[in-house]
C-alpha positions, -999 to +999 in steps of 0.1 A: -184+131-166-194+099-181-169+102-212-140+117-194-110+096-195-092+111-168-117+100-147-111+062-134-134+056-102-167+071-093-176+071-052-213+075-045-205+084-008-174+084+014-169+058+041-208+058+043-205+029+072-201+060+094-242+068+092-265+050+119-286+035+094-298-004+088-301+005+053-271+012+040-262-021+021-298-021+007-290+016-007-261+005-025-275-026-037-299-003-058-277+029-063-243+012-077-258-009-101-277+023-114-245+044-117-227+016-132-252+016-162-250+055-163-210+056-167-201+025-183-166+039-189-156+043-150-153+021-119-177+024-096-176+018-058-185+029-026-161+032+005-164+024+041-144+040+070-109+030+080-106-010+087-094-008+125-118-029+147-136-061+152-170-041+143-155-026+112-139-057+102-176-068+102-189-037+078-162-052+051-173-087+049-212-080+054-208-053+024-220-056-012-183-054-029-204-076-051-225-047-068-192-030-074-166-025-094-136-032-071-130-034-034-120-003-017-096-005+017-094+027+037-068+014+069-047+040+085-018+035+112-038+043+143-020+044+177-056+040+191-069+016+167-089-016+188-070-039+161-032-041+174-018-044+138-028-007+133-009+003+159+025-014+143+044-009+114+028+002+079+040-029+062+022-050+086-011-033+087-016-029+047-004-061+039-028-076+068-059-054+054-055-060+020-053-101+025-084-092+047-107-079+025-094-087-003-119-109-032-109-134-060-134-116-084-123-081-079-095-060-079-089-038-045-077-002-038-062+014-007-077+043-016-071+058+019-042+056+045-015+076+061-008+080+099-034+095+126-035+102+164-057+076+188-089+067+173-084+095+140-084+126+164-060+143+141-030+138+115-003+121+132+015+141+159+048+130+143+040+140+108+066+169+108+096+150+119+091+126+089+112+148+066+124+117+047+093+101+039+096+073+059+058+066+065+046+077+028+072+056+012+054+023+032+021+038+025+026+042-013+048+012-025+037-016-002+001-020-013+016-025-052+041-053-035+008-066-021-012-072-049-033-039-049-047-026-081-021+005-075-001+022-050-019+032-016-033+069-020-020+091+008-041+113+031-029+147+049-018+165+020-017+198+039-005+183+067+022+163+059+030+156+020+030+193+013+050+207+044+074+177+040+080+180+001+077+145-003+063+146-041+089+128-052+080+096-039+055+096-068+087+099-091+104+070-078+069+051-079+066+060-115+103+051-123+099+020-107+067+003-122+073+023-158+063+000-186+054-031-165+024-051-180+003-054-150-027-069-167-002-095-180+019-104-156-008-125-132+010-113-100+017-132-069+025-114-032+052-131-011+065-118+019+102-128+029+124-119+064+158-123+076+183-103+091+161-078+105+147-068+070+113-071+054+106-080+016+072-076+000+076-088-033+054-092-062+062-122-085+048-122-121+056-142-154+082-117-165+086-093-137+094-092-097+088-056-077+100-058-048+102-033-018+129-043+009+129-023+039+153-022+075+129-030+100+148-006+124+138+021+106+104+025+121+081+056+133+092+046+171+126+048+168+127+076+141+099+097+145+087+094+183+120+090+199+145+107+175+173+078+173+195+074+147+189+036+128+211+009+130+219-003+092+209-035+083+232-064+068+226-098+060+208-121+033+175-130+023+172-164+007+150-157-027+150-173-061+150-146-086+155-145-123+167-118-145+191-086-138+184-069-110+178-033-104+177-013-074+160+020-069+172+037-034+146+055-013+157+080+006+200+087+015+229+061+021+210+031+005+241+007+015+247-024-012+218-047-022+227-073-046+211-109-059+240-137-057+238-178-056+202-177-044+204-151-019+194-113-018+229-098+000+226-065+019+251-044+036+242-008+055+208-003+046+196+027+062+161+027+054+150+008+021+149+001-014+127-009-043+139-039-065+130-046-103+140-082-119+129-089-153+136-125-170+133-110-207+110-133-221+078-123-234+047-130-209+021-151-225 
């Protein structure tokens, strides 16, 4: 497979930190460079278990990411996790996780994400209620706006993606980022909050990509309690160049427009993807 362009990444051993051995890092320091030499056209990496506790955080800090081509993050919504942020909104747990393990010399890929019952005892109890892909949209779109090298890679295909027919999420992702020169933009992630909404923004030289969410449309309210969502109305101060394009996420997207230095929102039930371009060529 060394010359196969369809193989982007080679992983040595999935979630190797699950092994109770003191020699894991030493093994990786030998094997990662050796495999990189065998497969010069692929990215080579190894993975650790979900970042969900002080112990797993220490493992991510200690691992020899400098011997791999990228940093790989696994992180789930886990209602029994030791880290409180992992029990909250996917946007927050992903933004926090990416920020905590990112390195200036390596791209980061969210290579496993999804939702689980307490302490990874099975796929999320509330998956069957998520016919609209509320969780999947967050898991897929948020990492892009947080500066990851790609979208979030979903888990639980057989128990969540396939039964709820959520493949459309990837079609929307394609439309949103089509033609974006990620290697030329020098993107920087930003976050804005206001009016009961969260905006994750990826700002580049020529393009800005955003994911705007109604905070009230969360898994506790919609999936656990089966309650209707109160639409968001308000404005977020924002400096934005170029014409704004809006990509609705789900039904009843409301109205989102940019005027006078503010992102003005009326009747936002769930969320939208945003894209603005200056029209000037990136350097």
